[in-house]
BAPAFI-25458 format. One line per field, with one value per residue (C-alpha): residue number from 0; residue in one letter; x, y, z. Coordinates in Angstrom, 2 decimals, decimal comma. Each point is the difference from the previous one (the first is absolute). Example, Ala and Ser with C-alpha at 12.3 -4.5 7.8 and 13.67 -1.06 7.14 Angstrom:
<atoms>
i <- 0 / 1;
aa <- a / s;
px <- 12,30 / 1,37;
py <- -4,50 / 3,44;
pz <- 7,80 / -0,66;
</atoms>
This chain:
<atoms>
i <- 0 / 1 / 2 / 3 / 4 / 5 / 6 / 7 / 8 / 9 / 10 / 11 / 12 / 13 / 14 / 15 / 16 / 17 / 18 / 19 / 20 / 21 / 22 / 23 / 24 / 25 / 26 / 27 / 28 / 29 / 30 / 31 / 32 / 33 / 34 / 35 / 36 / 37 / 38 / 39 / 40 / 41 / 42 / 43 / 44 / 45 / 46 / 47 / 48 / 49 / 50 / 51 / 52 / 53 / 54 / 55 / 56 / 57 / 58 / 59 / 60 / 61 / 62 / 63 / 64 / 65 / 66 / 67 / 68 / 69 / 70 / 71 / 72 / 73 / 74 / 75 / 76 / 77 / 78 / 79 / 80 / 81 / 82 / 83 / 84 / 85 / 86 / 87 / 88 / 89 / 90 / 91 / 92 / 93 / 94 / 95 / 96 / 97 / 98 / 99 / 100 / 101 / 102 / 103 / 104 / 105 / 106 / 107 / 108 / 109 / 110 / 111 / 112 / 113 / 114 / 115 / 116 / 117 / 118 / 119 / 120 / 121 / 122 / 123 / 124 / 125 / 126 / 127 / 128 / 129 / 130 / 131 / 132 / 133 / 134 / 135 / 136 / 137 / 138 / 139 / 140 / 141 / 142 / 143 / 144 / 145 / 146 / 147 / 148 / 149 / 150 / 151 / 152 / 153 / 154 / 155 / 156 / 157 / 158 / 159 / 160 / 161 / 162 / 163 / 164 / 165 / 166 / 167 / 168 / 169 / 170 / 171 / 172 / 173 / 174 / 175 / 176 / 177 / 178 / 179 / 180 / 181 / 182 / 183 / 184 / 185 / 186 / 187 / 188 / 189 / 190 / 191 / 192 / 193 / 194 / 195 / 196 / 197 / 198 / 199 / 200 / 201 / 202 / 203 / 204 / 205 / 206 / 207 / 208 / 209 / 210 / 211 / 212 / 213 / 214 / 215 / 216 / 217 / 218 / 219 / 220 / 221 / 222 / 223 / 224 / 225 / 226 / 227 / 228 / 229 / 230 / 231 / 232 / 233 / 234 / 235 / 236 / 237 / 238 / 239 / 240 / 241 / 242 / 243 / 244 / 245 / 246 / 247 / 248 / 249 / 250 / 251 / 252 / 253 / 254 / 255 / 256 / 257 / 258 / 259 / 260 / 261 / 262 / 263 / 264 / 265 / 266 / 267 / 268 / 269 / 270 / 271 / 272 / 273 / 274 / 275 / 276 / 277 / 278 / 279 / 280 / 281 / 282 / 283 / 284 / 285 / 286 / 287 / 288 / 289 / 290 / 291 / 292 / 293 / 294 / 295 / 296 / 297 / 298 / 299 / 300 / 301 / 302 / 303 / 304 / 305 / 306 / 307 / 308 / 309 / 310;
aa <- m / i / k / k / t / l / y / f / g / n / p / v / y / l / s / l / r / n / a / q / l / v / i / r / l / p / e / v / e / k / n / d / t / l / p / d / f / f / k / k / e / i / e / v / t / k / p / v / e / d / l / g / v / v / v / l / d / h / k / q / i / t / i / t / s / g / v / l / e / a / l / l / e / n / n / c / a / v / i / t / c / d / s / k / s / m / p / v / g / l / m / l / p / l / y / g / n / t / t / q / n / e / r / f / r / k / q / l / e / a / s / l / p / l / k / k / q / l / w / q / q / t / v / q / a / k / i / n / n / q / a / a / v / l / q / c / c / t / h / e / e / v / k / c / m / r / v / w / a / a / d / v / r / s / g / d / p / d / n / m / e / a / r / a / a / v / y / y / w / k / y / l / f / q / d / i / s / g / f / t / r / e / r / s / g / i / s / p / n / h / l / l / n / y / g / y / a / i / l / r / a / v / v / a / r / g / l / v / t / s / g / l / l / p / t / l / g / i / h / h / h / n / r / y / n / a / y / c / l / a / d / d / i / m / e / p / y / r / p / y / v / d / e / l / v / f / g / i / v / q / e / i / g / h / n / v / v / e / l / t / k / e / i / k / a / r / l / l / s / i / p / v / l / d / v / q / i / a / g / k / r / s / p / l / m / i / a / v / g / q / t / t / a / s / l / y / k / c / f / d / g / e / l / r / r / i / s / y / p / e / r;
px <- -0,17 / 1,35 / 0,48 / -1,58 / 2,24 / -1,59 / 1,03 / -1,01 / 1,11 / -2,78 / -0,87 / -1,68 / -1,58 / 1,52 / -1,95 / -0,63 / -3,27 / -0,88 / 3,36 / -0,75 / 2,43 / -3,09 / 1,00 / -2,02 / 1,00 / 0,37 / -2,03 / -2,91 / 0,57 / 0,43 / -3,28 / -2,66 / -2,34 / -0,03 / -2,12 / 1,51 / -1,33 / 1,34 / 3,57 / -0,19 / -1,25 / 2,91 / 2,52 / 1,95 / 1,42 / 2,97 / 0,90 / 3,05 / 1,14 / -0,06 / 2,51 / 3,95 / 0,89 / -1,59 / 1,59 / -0,36 / 0,73 / -1,42 / 0,58 / -3,73 / -0,43 / -1,56 / 0,72 / -0,13 / 1,71 / -2,50 / 0,53 / 3,64 / -0,14 / -2,44 / 2,09 / 2,96 / -1,86 / -0,75 / 3,38 / -0,66 / 2,78 / -1,10 / 2,00 / 0,05 / 1,16 / 1,92 / -1,68 / 1,11 / -2,15 / 3,31 / 0,04 / 2,15 / -1,36 / -0,75 / -2,03 / 0,25 / -0,99 / 2,46 / -1,35 / -0,93 / 0,25 / -0,89 / 3,73 / 1,75 / 2,81 / 0,97 / -0,08 / 1,90 / 2,45 / 0,60 / 0,41 / 2,63 / 1,98 / 0,10 / 3,85 / 1,55 / 0,56 / -3,86 / -0,65 / 2,51 / -1,82 / -3,28 / 1,84 / 0,61 / -3,17 / -1,64 / 2,48 / -0,87 / -3,36 / 0,00 / 2,08 / -2,33 / -2,63 / 1,78 / 0,77 / -3,76 / -1,07 / 2,12 / -0,14 / -3,98 / 0,38 / 2,62 / 0,45 / 4,39 / 2,00 / 0,22 / 1,90 / 3,48 / -2,81 / -0,94 / 3,82 / 0,92 / -2,78 / 1,61 / 3,18 / -1,38 / 2,18 / -0,58 / -0,44 / 0,72 / 3,35 / 0,32 / -3,01 / -1,76 / -3,43 / 1,90 / 0,96 / -3,51 / -1,31 / 2,30 / -1,49 / -3,46 / -0,58 / 2,46 / -2,64 / -3,52 / -0,84 / 2,47 / -2,76 / 0,40 / 2,56 / 2,58 / -1,82 / 2,12 / -1,35 / 0,24 / -2,31 / -0,52 / 0,92 / -2,53 / -3,12 / -0,97 / 2,24 / -2,62 / -2,16 / 1,72 / 0,99 / -4,08 / 0,24 / 2,77 / -1,34 / -3,05 / 2,13 / 1,76 / -2,79 / -1,82 / 3,40 / 0,61 / -3,61 / 0,90 / 3,17 / -1,69 / -3,07 / 2,46 / 1,56 / 3,47 / 1,54 / -0,28 / 3,32 / 2,42 / 1,16 / 1,80 / 1,52 / -0,64 / 1,60 / -0,79 / -0,29 / -2,33 / -2,18 / -2,53 / -1,45 / 3,31 / -1,55 / -2,75 / 2,37 / 1,51 / -2,82 / -1,82 / 2,45 / -1,32 / -3,14 / 1,19 / -0,21 / -3,85 / -0,13 / 2,14 / -2,26 / -3,02 / 1,67 / 1,31 / -3,50 / -1,57 / 3,13 / -1,01 / -3,56 / 0,26 / 3,71 / 3,03 / -0,62 / -1,99 / 0,50 / -2,41 / -1,50 / -3,56 / -2,54 / -0,49 / 3,68 / -0,19 / -2,95 / 2,24 / 3,42 / -2,72 / -1,00 / 3,94 / -1,13 / -2,78 / 2,53 / -0,37 / 3,51 / 1,02 / 1,67 / 0,15 / -1,11 / -3,83 / -0,93 / -0,94 / -0,04 / 2,98 / -0,90 / -0,88 / 2,88 / 2,36 / -1,40 / 1,28 / 3,15 / 0,25 / -1,16 / 2,44 / 3,12 / -0,81 / -0,04 / 3,77 / 0,59 / -1,23 / 1,84 / -3,39 / 0,98 / 2,77 / -1,51 / -2,00 / -3,31 / 0,55 / -2,71 / 0,53 / -0,35;
py <- 0,29 / 3,25 / 2,14 / 3,25 / 3,28 / 2,90 / 3,60 / 2,45 / 3,65 / 1,48 / -0,02 / -3,19 / -2,77 / -3,37 / -2,55 / -3,76 / -2,37 / -3,10 / -0,10 / 2,51 / 3,22 / 3,08 / 3,41 / 3,06 / 3,62 / 2,26 / 3,09 / -2,47 / -1,57 / 3,19 / 1,51 / 0,11 / 1,18 / -3,25 / -3,02 / -2,94 / -2,28 / 2,57 / -0,62 / -3,29 / -0,12 / 1,95 / -2,55 / -2,02 / -3,48 / -1,88 / -3,61 / -0,04 / -3,58 / 2,32 / 2,16 / -0,26 / 3,34 / 3,05 / 3,45 / 2,89 / 3,40 / 2,38 / 1,32 / -0,03 / -4,10 / -1,78 / -3,45 / -2,90 / -2,78 / -2,14 / 1,08 / -0,60 / -3,60 / -0,70 / 1,36 / -1,86 / -3,25 / 0,36 / 0,59 / 3,63 / 2,64 / 3,48 / 2,82 / 3,33 / 2,92 / 3,88 / 3,40 / -0,11 / -3,23 / -2,12 / -3,46 / 0,24 / -3,39 / -3,51 / -2,37 / -3,69 / -2,92 / -2,22 / -3,03 / -0,93 / -3,55 / -3,15 / -1,71 / 3,37 / -1,13 / -2,51 / 2,34 / 2,59 / -2,91 / -0,70 / 3,44 / 0,70 / -3,40 / 1,48 / -0,08 / 3,00 / -1,65 / -0,61 / 3,23 / 1,63 / -2,33 / 1,21 / 3,94 / -0,91 / -0,87 / 2,73 / 2,32 / -1,64 / 0,44 / 3,49 / 1,70 / -2,58 / 1,57 / 3,34 / -0,60 / -0,99 / 3,07 / 2,51 / -1,23 / 0,01 / 3,46 / 2,11 / -2,91 / 0,58 / -2,56 / -2,63 / -2,98 / 1,10 / -0,47 / -3,09 / -0,91 / 1,37 / -2,60 / -2,78 / 0,70 / 0,37 / -1,91 / -2,10 / 2,58 / 2,39 / 1,31 / 1,57 / 2,42 / -0,27 / 1,20 / 3,71 / -0,09 / -0,64 / 2,18 / 3,30 / -1,01 / -0,38 / 3,09 / 2,00 / -0,60 / -0,67 / 3,37 / 1,58 / 2,75 / 0,84 / 3,14 / -1,05 / -3,24 / -2,70 / -2,93 / 1,77 / -0,59 / 3,91 / 1,08 / 1,80 / -1,28 / -2,90 / -1,28 / 0,16 / -2,11 / -2,91 / 0,75 / -0,16 / -3,52 / -1,52 / 0,56 / -1,76 / -2,54 / -0,80 / -0,57 / -2,62 / -1,77 / -0,04 / -1,10 / -2,93 / -0,81 / -0,27 / -2,07 / -2,80 / -0,42 / 2,25 / 2,96 / 3,46 / 0,81 / -2,73 / 1,12 / -2,35 / 3,67 / 2,77 / 0,44 / 2,88 / 0,35 / 2,75 / -2,11 / -2,29 / -0,75 / -1,12 / -3,36 / 2,30 / 2,39 / -2,83 / -1,79 / 2,93 / 1,05 / -1,63 / 1,09 / 3,65 / 0,21 / -0,06 / 3,09 / 2,01 / -0,39 / 0,63 / 3,29 / 0,70 / -0,34 / 2,56 / 2,42 / -0,36 / 0,78 / 3,03 / 0,87 / -0,37 / 3,11 / -1,54 / 1,54 / -1,93 / -3,52 / 0,93 / -2,05 / -1,71 / -0,39 / -2,10 / -1,66 / -1,09 / -0,73 / -2,25 / -2,06 / -1,67 / -3,05 / -0,75 / 0,62 / -2,46 / -2,10 / -3,10 / -2,62 / -3,77 / 0,57 / 1,19 / 3,22 / 1,30 / 2,82 / 1,02 / -0,74 / -3,82 / 0,27 / 1,15 / -2,95 / -2,77 / 1,95 / -0,12 / -3,59 / -1,41 / 1,96 / -1,86 / -3,15 / 1,35 / -0,08 / -2,99 / -1,94 / -0,76 / 2,29 / 2,07 / 3,11 / 2,21 / 0,86 / 3,32 / 2,37 / 0,68 / 3,19;
pz <- 0,29 / -1,02 / 2,93 / -0,35 / 1,59 / 1,75 / 0,51 / 2,35 / -0,32 / 2,24 / 3,65 / 0,44 / 3,07 / -0,96 / 2,15 / 0,10 / 0,24 / -1,31 / -1,32 / -2,37 / 0,11 / 0,60 / -1,70 / 1,76 / -0,37 / 2,66 / -1,46 / 0,19 / 3,29 / 1,66 / -1,55 / 2,59 / -2,34 / -2,23 / 1,13 / 0,96 / -3,25 / -2,19 / 1,91 / -0,09 / -4,00 / -1,09 / 1,82 / -2,75 / 0,81 / -1,51 / 0,50 / 1,85 / -1,55 / -3,52 / 1,06 / -1,48 / 1,02 / 1,79 / -0,82 / 3,79 / -1,96 / 2,89 / 3,38 / 1,27 / -0,79 / 2,90 / -0,34 / 3,09 / 1,20 / -1,00 / -3,81 / 0,04 / 1,22 / -2,41 / -2,75 / 0,86 / 0,75 / -3,34 / -1,66 / -0,49 / -0,32 / 1,53 / -1,32 / 2,04 / -2,07 / 1,25 / -0,32 / -3,55 / -0,74 / -0,04 / 0,84 / 3,39 / 2,47 / -1,29 / 2,15 / -0,80 / 2,29 / 1,70 / -1,31 / -3,47 / -0,51 / 2,53 / -0,84 / 1,10 / 2,17 / -2,42 / -2,78 / 1,82 / 0,65 / -3,62 / -0,95 / 2,46 / -1,00 / -3,45 / -1,13 / -1,54 / -3,32 / -0,02 / 0,81 / -2,62 / -2,93 / 1,13 / -0,27 / -3,47 / -0,98 / 1,95 / -1,57 / -3,51 / -0,19 / 1,32 / -2,86 / -2,94 / 1,60 / -0,23 / -3,56 / -0,94 / 2,17 / -2,62 / -3,15 / 0,87 / 1,07 / -1,50 / -3,23 / 0,96 / -0,88 / 2,62 / -0,89 / 1,80 / 3,15 / -1,06 / -0,25 / 3,35 / 1,38 / -2,05 / 2,08 / 3,32 / 2,40 / 3,38 / 2,60 / -3,08 / 0,71 / -2,95 / 1,29 / -3,23 / 1,78 / 0,55 / -3,87 / -1,01 / 2,23 / -1,30 / -3,57 / 1,20 / 1,50 / -2,42 / -2,58 / 1,74 / 0,94 / -2,39 / -0,83 / 3,52 / 0,35 / 2,28 / 1,31 / 1,88 / 2,36 / 3,70 / 2,76 / 0,90 / -3,98 / -2,29 / -1,38 / -0,59 / 2,73 / 3,22 / -2,93 / 0,06 / 3,62 / 0,70 / -2,50 / 1,47 / 3,58 / -1,23 / -1,59 / 2,93 / 1,67 / -2,01 / 0,23 / 3,13 / 0,96 / -2,56 / 1,78 / 3,48 / -1,89 / -0,70 / 2,85 / -0,40 / 1,80 / -2,13 / 2,07 / -1,27 / -3,65 / -2,40 / -1,16 / 1,66 / 3,48 / 2,49 / 3,58 / -0,15 / -2,33 / 0,59 / -2,99 / -2,05 / -1,54 / -1,04 / -1,61 / -2,00 / -0,93 / -1,68 / -2,57 / -2,50 / 0,83 / -0,46 / -3,22 / -0,31 / 2,90 / -2,66 / -2,79 / 1,69 / 0,89 / -3,50 / -0,93 / 2,65 / -1,45 / -3,37 / 0,52 / 2,97 / -0,85 / 2,40 / 1,92 / 3,12 / 3,09 / 2,11 / -0,10 / -0,70 / 0,55 / -3,35 / -0,33 / 3,48 / -1,81 / -2,76 / 2,06 / 2,60 / -2,64 / -0,11 / 1,57 / -2,54 / -3,13 / -2,59 / -0,22 / -1,71 / 2,26 / -1,09 / -3,43 / 1,43 / 0,51 / 3,99 / 2,01 / 1,77 / 3,67 / -1,02 / -2,11 / 3,40 / 1,64 / -2,93 / 0,28 / 4,07 / -0,15 / -2,70 / 2,39 / 2,66 / -1,85 / -1,29 / 3,62 / 0,67 / -2,76 / -2,10 / -2,78 / -1,31 / -1,61 / 1,18 / -2,02 / -1,05 / -2,34 / -3,41 / -1,80;
</atoms>
């Protein structure tokens, strides 16, 4: 089943009733002139089990502990945003799989050669997807990127990932003067940041559902980063976000100062983007689940390759 993404950008009361998320508006609740039956009628309810990602983007959102518990029990990722509407926090369940302890052990016991091989596959998939997006969006020559992808060795000691990234970002937004891919750079960097944050939450959720520790990466290692593995596994999915942002820029221009509701709505569609994985079309969130499940099987010795999408 395709899980839904809910976004809240205004003051709202969120509570739980009969395994349903109850959504109420403060201005209605505090209005004593309105009859109770009317207040009841404008309540909105959503089955908690249908939710995959919830985004909280307002300082006056009130959410009960019962709601948080129910969301986490159903493997839903909860994202909180700052005053600029940029995601700053991510809440995930501690236990997302019935064989959690066994799966943690397999992940912890993974050998360095295995991790290097898995990172090689990850970089190859990322570069190939970047090449496909670049060719589709700009019609630039991408033969060099295909060669770099094929030349990636175990662990990527030659840093082909960085080499491909320089070429990719040079041409993807070549019409924007002075653009470089930096977190605090000029527009549309903030659109990319927002999209990657949503993608990261989806991947972290998939890892927890597959019984893996999002903290323990196969390549990324940072003592201050709680989602190193999520950052590893999301790499081949990043080009899908890039392509979405490219389309937004083509439609409305690159001088986007703030994230409007319309832009957020487009970026919040990331979990349901159509991707191809294992020869079949699938929503991105479902594909991520296949990727994380295959990753565990690699740790377990059942598979030798991670299942990644092909753009």
